[in-house]
N, C-alpha and C positions, 0 to 999 in steps of 0.2 A: 789181655784184659778186655772182657766183653762189656761194653758200656751201654748196650741196648738189649738186655735180657727181655724175655717175653713179657714179664711183668715188672716194671720198674717201681721202686719204692718212692715214698715221699722225698727222702733225702737223695736217692739216686737220681730221680727225675728232675727235681727242682734244683739241686745243688750241682750235680754232675753236668746235666745238660743246661741248667740255668746259670752256668758260669761260676760255680763255686768248686772248682777242681783244686784239691789240696792234698798234701801228704803229711801234714804236721798235726799232731793231735793235742799238743799242749799249748797253753796260753803263751802268747808272745809279748804281752804287755804287762808292765808292772802295775800292781794295784796302787790306787791313789788313796790318800787319807780322805779326800773328798770324792765320792763316787761319781759326782756330776761334773768334775773338773776335766779340762782337756788333758789328753795324754802328753801332747807336745805341741809346739808351734814352731816348726822348723822354718827359718827365715831364708836360708839359701835355696837356690833353685834346685829342686830334686825331682823334677817331673820326668815322665817318659817321652816327652816331646820338647822340641827346642823352644826357647823363649823368644817371643816376638818383639821386635824393635818398634812396632806400631802401637803397642799397648802398654799402659801403666799397670803394674801388678802390686796389690797390697794383700798381706796376710791379715785376716780379721777373725773375730769370734763373736758369737751371740748366743743367747739362751733360747731354748724352745719352751713350750708351755708347761713342760714337766720339769723345768729347771736344769736340764742337761745342757752343757755348753758345747756348741757345735763350732768346729774350726773350718774355715773356708778360705778360698782364694777369690779376691775381688779383682776383676779385670775391667779397666776403663780405657776407651779409645784416647790416644793422644790427640792433641789439637781438636778437642771436642767443643771448644767455645764455651759460652756461658749458658746455653739453653739446657734445660733439663731433658734427659734422654730416657728412652724406653729401656727396661731392664729385664733380665732373664735369670731365673733360678734353675740350676742344672745339677743333676746327680745321676749316678749309676755308672756302670752296670751293678748288678746284685753281687755284692762281695768285693767290689773294686773300691778304689780311693780316688780322691780328686786329682791326684798326680797322674792318673791314667786317662781313661776315655773322657770323663766329664770335663776335665781341665782342658783337654784338646778342643772339645766342642765350645767351651766357654771362651777360650782365648781366640779361637777363629771367629766366633760371632762378635766378639769385642772389636776385632779388626774391622768388622763390617758395620760398626756404628752403635752397637748395643753395650750397655753396662751389664756385665754378667757375673754371676756368683756360682762357683763350683764348690759344693760343700761335702764334707764327710758326714754320712748319716750317724745318728746316735749309736754308740757302742762299737764303732769301727773307726779305723784310721786314726786321726789325731783328735777326734771328737771325744767327749766324755761319755760316761755311762759304764756301770759295772753290773754284771760281769761283762767281759769283753766278748766280741764276736756273736752278738745276738741281733736278730732282726724282728720287727714287729709291724704288722699292718697298720696299727693305730699310731704308734710313736713315729714311724718313718713317714707316714702321711703328714703328721704334725710337723716333721722336720721341714717339709716343703713350705708349709704355712709360716713357720718361724723364719725361713729365708725371705719370704715376702715381707714379714715384719721388718727385718733388717734392711732390705732394699728400700722400702718405703720411707725409711728415716734418713736415707742418705741425701745430702743436699743436691747431688748431681742427678737424682732420679725423679722422674715424674711418676708418682705413686699410682696414677690412673692408667699407666701403660706398663704393667708388669705381666710377664708370661712365665710359663713353666716348660721345661724340657727334661723328660725322663728317658734314660737309656736302659734297655733290657728290663730287669725287674723293677727298676725305678720308673719305668714307663707306666706300669700299673699304679704305682704310688702317685704319680703326677696326675693321672686321670681321676683317681680317688680324691685327691686334694682339689682338683678343679670342680668336682661335683659338689664340694662342701664350701670352698672358700670363694665367696662372691667378689673378692678383690682381684682375682685372677682374670685377666682380659683375654688370654689365648693360651692354648696348651698344645704341645707337640710331643711325640714319642719317637724313639728310634729302636728298631728291633725289640719291641716291647714284649715283656712276659707278664702274665697275670699270675703272680706267685701263689695266691690262694688256690687257684685252679691247678697250678703245677704241682704243689705239694699235696693238695687234697684229693686230686683225681689222677695224677700221674701224667707224665709227658709222653706222648706217643708220636707216631708218624702221621701228624696232622689231626690227631684226635686224642681224647682222654683214654686212659688205659685201665684204671681201677674198676673192679667190681665193688659193690658195697662190702662184701666179705673181705676183700683185700684192704680196703680202707680201715675197717674195724681192726684188722690184724695189725696194721701199722700203728694205729692209735694205741692198741694194747701194748705193743712193744715200747713205744715212746713213754707211756705212762708207767711202765715197769722201770724205765730208766729214771723217772722222777723219784721212785722209792730209793734207788741207789744213790742219787744225788743227795736226797734228804739225809740218808744214813751216813754218807761220807762227809757231808758238810761242804762239798765242793761241786762245781758244775762241770760235768764231763764234756769234753770236746770230741767231735766225731772224726774218726779216721777210718770209717767203714761205710759201706752201703747197706741198706736193708732190702732184702729180697723176699718176695711173697711167692711161695710155690703153689702148685696146682691144688693143694689141699688146704690152702690158707695159712700155712705155717710160715713164720717169719724167721729168717736166719740172717746173721751178719757175716759179711765176707770182707776181708781186708781189701782196701783199694788205694794203697799208697801210690800216689802219682809217680810214675817212674822218672828217673833222672834222664833217661832217653826213651823215645817212643819204641814200642814193640814193633815187630815186623807187621806190616799191613794193618795199621791201627784204624779204628773206626774213624771216619771223617770228622765227626763231632769232637771226639777226643783230640784229634790233631788240631782242630781249630783252636780249642781252648789252651792246649799245651803250647802251641806256637805263640800265643799272645801272653799268657800269664806266667809261664815258666821260662821263657827265653828273654833275652835282653830287649826285644821289641816292646814288651809290655810289663815285664816283671817290676814289682815294687814291694819292698820288704814290709810295708804296713798293710798291704792288701790281703784280706782273708783268702782270696783265691790264689794268690801267689805264694804265701808263706805261712798261713795259719789254718784254722778250721773253725767252722761254726759249732756252737754248743749243740749237743746231740738232740736235745728236746726243742730246739728252735722252731721246727715246723708246726708245733702244736697250735699256736694261735692262728697261723695262716690256714690250717685245715678247718678251723671252726669259724672264721670271719671272712666271708667273701669280699674282696676288695672292690669289685665293680658292681655292687648291688644297686648303686644309684647312678650308673653311667647314663641312664636315660634322662637324667635331670641336667646333664651337662648341656648348656645352651650357648656356650661361647665358641668361637672359631677353634677347630680341632684339626690337627695334622697328624696322621699316623703313617710312619715310614717303616718299611720292612724290606727284607731281601727276597728276591725271587727264589733263592735256594736255601733260605734260612729255615732251620728246623722249627723255629718259633713263629713262622709266618701265620699259622692258623690262630694264634693268640691275637695278633694284630688285626686279622680280618674279622674275627668275631667281636673284638672290642669296637672296631669301626661300626659294625652293625648295631651294637648296643648303644653307642653314643647318641644322645638325643638331639644334638645341635643340627640345625639346618645348614650350617656352614662348616662342613667337614670334608676332609679329603684323605684318601688312602693312596699312598705312593709305593709302588713295588719297584725296587731298584734292580734292573736287569743283571742277572748273573751273580748277584751278591749273596753270600751266606751270612749267617748270624754275626760272626766275629769280624767280617769285612767292614761292618759299620761301627766297630769299636775305635779303630784308628783309620788313617787314610792311606795306609801302605798300598792298598789296591786302587786308590783313587775313586772309591765308590760312595763315600759319604756325600749326599746331595746338599752341600752347604748352600748352594745357590737357592735351592728350594726352601730350606729353613729360613734363609735371609729374606726371601720374597714373602714368605708366609708371615713372619713377624713384622716386617716393615708394613705390610698391608693391614695387619690386624692390631697393631699397637701404634696406630697413628695418633 
């Protein structure tokens, strides 16, 4: 399975390398009579990480500006006293759920004194929205602001001390929200992806990969799929990559994620497989672990650049990435684009992209995140 052909497609580059590896093409969630309602609110602990005895955990829900109900885990430090605390809204990676990486970040930072909220974005996990398994640069940016709404109404939270933390593709969403939402006091990202750039221009070895002709060919393919969806009355889910050949022709090739890795797998494939498909990080509600995005999902990202107003971000900004992360150039370029005079880029020595999803390798710089938010959410 060659996961790095010469010309990656929007779906191959953004979903395969952007942490949306999956081999299931059908919807895994039941349709709801109310398309905005939550899919579920599981109360028992079903995370991919152990529950902390230092933190109080509550399952909560709230609506975004589009009326979609988001489901989240609220983490509060025990023995927090009566003072209002700083709070963090956390989400990501792209195609993951709050029971995976974002929940680990949220619980760990709650142990360190913050009130944290790890939420499932619209259309994924337990959150509402139909059809399932859709992402949107607008709606998912709004999800972060809706999380700020919720946090600011909690009696334990100081609404003037709210920050955002986005992981992988939700790093770009967090920066986009920070550029727009003046209530956010500080923003941080971890191994961030700019999903508009990834889907619209292709993920390469430290640079974009698409020519204009490649991009137009992919757009044509996706819009042809719109005809098929309209005619069938259902939304197709993708179980293939789109490849653009040297003549600008688009073809679809099966890419069912194998139950076992092939011999000599590409390192990026192995990173994602080892997290999403093995007990280390597998979760049945995760798009990346057990479902698939809608085939036409990349369209809005290809036409709506997420970081257009990064230069207007004027709050403290921390961008963390791995020295060996294939996504490193997204972080470095975003750091350059951010307008804040109080910004910092941290490169974690020896870390690849997925090393910063969980702390199996001990590489997540939680001390740095803690220091950053303590300093800037005073």
